[in-house]
N, C-alpha and C positions, 0 to 999 in steps of 0.2 A: 707089138706091149715089146719096151727094153727088159733088158738087168741089167741090173746097177752092178756096179767093182768102185771100186777105190778112184780115185779123181779127182786133179786138185780140184783149189774155188775156184769159180770164176774169177777176177774184179769183175769192179756193176756199166763198165767201159765195152767192157771187151765182145767177142761178136758173139758166144756162145747163150751170154748172157742179154742180147736181146735181139735175136730167134726163141728166146723161150723166154723173152715179155705176150706170144704172139699166140705161143705154140704152147702148150702142156702133155707131157710125157707117158702115157702110160707108164707107168716103171712097177716093177717086185725089185722089191731092195732085201738082198738074206742076212743077217744072222752079223757076220764079216762083214757083211760087202755098208764105204758109206770110205767118206776122210773123214781122215782121228786128226783134230787141234786141238794144240795143248797149250789154254792161258788161264793164271792166274792161281794156278796151283792147283783148276781142276781141268777136268780130257769132254772133247763132247767129239764122240764120231757125230758125224754130220752124216747122216740117210739122204732126206731131202733137201733140193737149196732148188734156187733161183732158174737154172738150169731145168726142170722137173715140171716147179712147178708154178712155172710163167709169172713170176713174183710172188705167187700166192700166199707160199710159205715158207717156211725154210723146218726141219720135222735132225730132229739132234737125241742121242742120247747121251747125261753126262755123269758122270766120272765122277763123287768129290770122294778127297781124302776122308779118314773124319777129323773132324775140327778142321773144316776144309767148306768158304765161302770166298765170294766175291766180295767186293767194298758195297758199304751199300752208294744206289746211284736210280736214273732216271733213263728210262728209256721214253721221248719225241715221236720217239718216227714207231714203234710197233707197238704190241700189242706179249705181250709169252703167257703162254700156259704148258706151267709144269706137272706130269707122274709122275705121284713116286713111289719107287717099287720096290729099295733098298735102302735100310737103315733108319734112322730118326732126324728129322730138320729140324729146325726152329729156326722161322720167316717170316721179316717184317716190312710192312706194310702202314707206310704212312702213321706210325707209329706205334699201334701195336704188334705186339713181339706175340706170335705164336707156334705149337708144336703138334705139327704135323710126321702120319706114320706112311710106311707103307700099303694107297691102295689111298690113297691124300691125290689129291687135284686143290690147286694152289693157281684159278685167274691171277696174273695183272697190266690192268689197261693202263696203256699210253698212257703214260703224263704222271706212275705213281710211285713215290720212290718207293724201292725198296733191298730187300739184299734174305739171305741164310745163309746158316754155316751148319754142319753135319753134327750130331750131338752123340753125342756116347766113344765107342769103340770101332764104330763097327762105318769105312765105310758106306758116302752115302749111291743112292741110284734111282736117273731120273730122263725122260722124257721131259725136251720141250719144243716151242710149240710155237713161232715166232710169226706174226700175218703182220702185213707182210713179210717177203723173207726181203735178203739183207742183214738182217743180225752175221749169218755165214761166214760173210763179207766183212762185215766190224773184230770179231773173232780170230774171226788169221792174219789181220793186220797185227791187234793189239799180240796176239802171239811173235807172230816176227820178232818183235818186244824188249818179251818175254822170255826168249832163244838166246839172247846175247849176254856174254858173261855178263854181270855185277846189276845195280836196283837197275830199273827200267829207265828213258829217255822222263823221264816228267812233260817237258816239252814234245815232245813224238807225241804224245797216250793223252797230251787235251787238247793236240792235231785232227787226231784221229776224234778221240769222243767224238768231236767239236764237227765235223763231215758227216759222223753217221749218229746226232745230234743225238746220244750218252752226255751224264751229269754222274759225275760223282758226290757224296752229298757225304753232313757227320753223320753217324745213326751209335749215339751211346749205346754198343752191347760188342756191336760193330763190326767186322772192319778195319783198322783209316784208311782218307783217302788217299784215289794214288798219289798225289804229289811225296806220300812221305813211304820211304821205305817197302820194299817189300821181301819178306824171306823164303817165297815159296807156300807159300800155306797162306798167311794171310797181308797186308801193308801195317808196318810196324809205327 
């Protein structure tokens, strides 16, 4: 069994990912361990990735500022599960908004249009589990665009989205799509 510490997220075609595709590694991840990645105004501490799970799933602990949330989108390659720990969330799935709080589970099958926003003055924290793994690579690549000065490059973001089978959508009451300027918490 291994004990995890922070390490960079392996690219899809790296030897670490290739070897992980055939070997699941029993792993214990301590509270501060993992790889922290900031994107879309949120931060995810990735605890388990393709490297440890042989591509089965990715697990991260997301921290979202009050008022924060991603633009509405669809994952065509992964199912997604949120386990809400702190804060109040408004979750959009297929045309309907629902308020959820600590202890709630939100399952988002691939192909479903969704987003969320942390409502109220308290930041939100939730576990995010995606299956199969790969979301960690997407989030890490997009993070590099948000780390650059100014608004993220829309063409580069569209290319990364296409490669990872993520599509943005327009939803009333949600953060606008990625082709529009981003202020660090929401697209505007």
